[in-house]
Structure formats: C-alpha cells, structure tokens
N, C-alpha and C positions, 0 to 999 in steps of 0.2 A: 769359559763355556757359557757363563751367564750372558755376556754381551752378544754372543752368537745366537743364543736362544731368543733374546730380545729383538735382534735384528730380523729374525725369521718370522716374527709375528707381525701381523698387519692390523693396525688399529682402525676403529670405525671412521675417524676423521680422515685418515690416510686413504682408506677405500673410497669414501665419498669424494674426496679431491681428485683421485685418479679417474673415477667414472665421469666426473664432470669435465675435467680438462683433457682427458685422452681423446674424446671425439673432436674437441676443438683443435688439438694439435694435429690430428690426422686430417681434419678439414683444411687447416692452414697449409699442410704439405701438399694436398691434392690441388688446392687453389693456386699455390705457387707454380705448379707445373702446368695447370690448365689455363691460367690467365694469359690473355693475349697482350695485355698492356704490361710493360715492364715495371711500372710504378705499382700497379695492383699486385703483381707477383711479389715484389719486395714487401709490400704490406701484409700479404698472406704469410710470408716467411717470418715477419715480426710476431704474428700471432703464435706460430709454432715455437719460436724462441722464448717468448714469455711463458708459455705453458711448461717448457722444459725447465726454465728457471724455478718455477714453483715446485716442480717435481724434485729438483735437487734440494730445495729447502725442506720439503716434507721428509726426504730421506736422510735428514740430519746432516746435510751438507750446505750450511748457510753461506760459506765463502764462495764455493763454486756456483751456487744459485745466484748470488749477487753479481758475480763476474759475468754470468750468462746474461743477466738482465742489463747491467750497467755498461759492460764493455761491448758485448756482441750486439745486443738489441739497441742500446742507447747510443753507442758510438759508431760501430762499424756499419750497421744497417742504416743509420741516419746519414752516414757518409755516402753510402750507395744511393740512397734516395736523393741526396743533394746533387750527386753527379747525374743521375738519370733526369731530374727535373731541370738541371742546368743545360744538359745536352738537348733535351726536348725532342726525343725521337718519337715518331708516330707509331701507333700500334701496327699499322700496315707494313712497317719496315721489317718486322719479324716474320711476316707471312710470305715473304718473297724468297723463293729457293733459287739461289744462284747456281747450285749444282743439283742435278736430278738425283733424287733418292738420298739426299744428305740427311734428312730427318730419320729415315729408317736406319741408315748406317750409324747415326749418332746414338740412337736408342740401343742398338745391338752392341756397340762398343761400350756404352755406359753400363749396360747390364753385365757384360763380360769383365769390365774393370771392377765393378762392385763385387762380383763373385770372386775374382782373384784376390782383392784386398781382404774380403771377409775370410777366405780360406787361409791366407797368410796369417791373419790376426789369430784365428782359431788355433792353428797349429803352433803359433808362438806362445800363446798363453795357456794352452792345455797342459796340465800336469806341471806347471811352474809356480813355485811359491815365491811371493814377493819377500825380499830381504831388505833390511835397512830402514823399514818404515818406523820402527820404534825410535831409532836414533834421529831420524829426520823430524819426527813429530814430538821430540822430547819436550820442547817448550811450547807446543801447540801446533795445530795443522797450518793455521794462517802464518804464524811466525816462520815455520819450516819452509813453506812455499816461497815466502818473501825472501828468506835468506838464500835459497837456491836460485831464485829468479834474478836477484841483483848481485850475485857473486859468480857462480859457475856459468850461468846462462845469460849474463847481462848483454853480451855482444849479440847473441841470437835474438834476444828480446828487442834490442834497438834496431837490428837489421830487419826484423819483421815489421816493426812500426814504420821504418823508412820505406820498405817495400810497399806497404798499403798506401802510403801517401803518394809514392811515385806512380802506382797503378791508377789512382784517382786522377792525378794530374795528367798522366798519359792518356787516359780515356777522354778527358776534356779536350786535349790537344788534337787527338785523332778525329774526334767527332765535330770539332769546331769547323764551321764553314766560313772561311775568310773571304770577304768581298772587298774589292778596291774601293777607295773613297769616291772615285768617279762613278761607280755603279750605285751608290747609295742615294736615293732620291729623297729630297726634303719635301715639306708641305707645299711650297710654291711650285716646284717641278711637277708634283703629283697633280695639283690643280690644273696646271696648264695642259697636261696630257689628257685629262678628262674632257676638256673643252676644245680639243683639236677637232677638225672636221673628220667625220666618220665615227667618232666616239659617242657614247650615250652618257651624258653627265648625270641624269636623274636616276634614281633607284629603279631597278627593274621590278615588274609585278611579282608578287609573291606566289608560291605554289598554289595551284587551284584557282587562280584568277585569270579569267579569259575576257577579252574585250576586243571589239572590232576597231576601236580607235582609242588613242590616248589623248585626244584633244578635249580641252575643257568646254568646248562648244558642243560636244556631243551629249545629248540628253541620256539620262539613266533609264533603265527598264524597270517597270513595275512587276509585281509577281505574276500578273496575267500576261506579260509579254509586251504590253503597250509602253510607249515612251512617255516619260514625265518631263514636260517642258519646265516645270518648276525647279528642276535640278540645274537649270542653266542660269547664270547671273544675267540680269536684264541689260547690263551694260555691254555684254558680249554678243555680237551678231551670231545667230545660229547658222551653221553651214547647211548646205543642201544635203539631205539625207538620201541615200540610195534606197532602192526598193527592198534590198536585203535587210537594211537596218530598220526600215519602217514596218516590216512584216512582223506579226506577232511571234513570240518565242515558240518554237517547235513547228512552225509552218513553213520556214524557209527550207529550200532544197539546194 
C-alpha cells in the first residue's frame, strides 16, 4: 500500500518536468504531421520521442526510458533519416495526389483504425489484473526483460530486426533511379553541349536584372538615365546606339 501511495503522489520536480516537456512533445507530434518535408517530419518525431524517454525516466522507469532514447530515437529514427536523405525525395513529391480524395480517405481510415485499436485495448485491459510480474521481476526488471527477450522471444526479436533492415533496403531499392552508363554525362560532354550552336554558355542574368543588350560595348546608364561612356573599355569600339537606348530612362515609349 505504501508503494501505491507513493506512486500516486507527484513531486515538484516531476510536475515541472511534465509542464516543460509536455508542450514540446505535443509540438513535435503536430510538426511531424504538418511538415511537408519528410526529413523535417522525422526530426519533429525525434523531439517527441526524446520527451517520452524523459517521461519514462521520471516515472521510475529508467530502462524503458533509455530504450526509448537509445533504440527508437538513436537507432531506428536515425535509420529512417539515413534512408530519407539517401533517397533524396523532394518535398513537392508528397504534395502530388495520384488519386483524388486520397488524403481525406487516409485521414478517415486512420481515425477509424485508431478508434478501433483504442477500443480493443480498453476492453482487453479493463478489469484485468496482471499476474506473474513478481516472478518475472524477481531478480530485477531489467534482468527479467532481458531473460524473456533472449529466451522465449528471441526469434521474434531477431525477426523484427531483420524486418527493419529489409524495409530500409527495400525503400532504397524502390526509390533508386537507375540510369544507364550511356546516359550519364561527364564534364567534357557537358561542356561540349553548352557550346553547341543554339545554347547559351554564359550564366543568365539574375532575377530583377533587365538589360537591352548583353554586349560589353554597350555603355551603362547613370541614375538620371543618361549613358556613361566611361563604362566601356577604350580598346573596344562602341557600337551604334539606337534612339531607344540613347533616350533618358523613363522617356522611352
């Protein structure tokens, strides 16, 4: 009865930790769903997982807290990030709907599945007392979990790890775009294509830059609209300017 009473009380440090990390965990969950970039979504999920790991440690569960941080956050999520960055999918890929209304249908199906699973779990655990915990935790919680994990459930544990690796490799294989060696252009071929007739080898003007000519023999305009002959090198012959170019800025029609 003493342990139950202690578990029901909330210390000041536990309350402060909860009120600091609970908004961060909620923010990470919302950011994971709302982020358009898959890498950003995974990073938001990392924030939520780290907050959950701290919650487990505060609730006197150091083993499950470390598992949450080391295994899920440090291993599985980093594996997902590695696959996403290796695949290199653009954020715009997730915005294209191949089927009309698939997002609405996915949301409805997800809510229905979540409600179904929640109802099943609630009906399964309500009014049920756990048995065998004292025997399993006789030598300690960590030792009991390790004994069960590597004896009775060793095949399920190994199958799960193999499944995760297979899923990561399969995602890379499906998303990899293979190009024949003949289609891969090297630096010499790229240079020759740039200087072929009809191509423009020099860099294009940047945004907001407007010019009537790209010739170095064309003089620059001063703030009042007149032309500056000093902007032309003396060794270059100036070309004949049209009336449109010689007119002050703002007076041409």
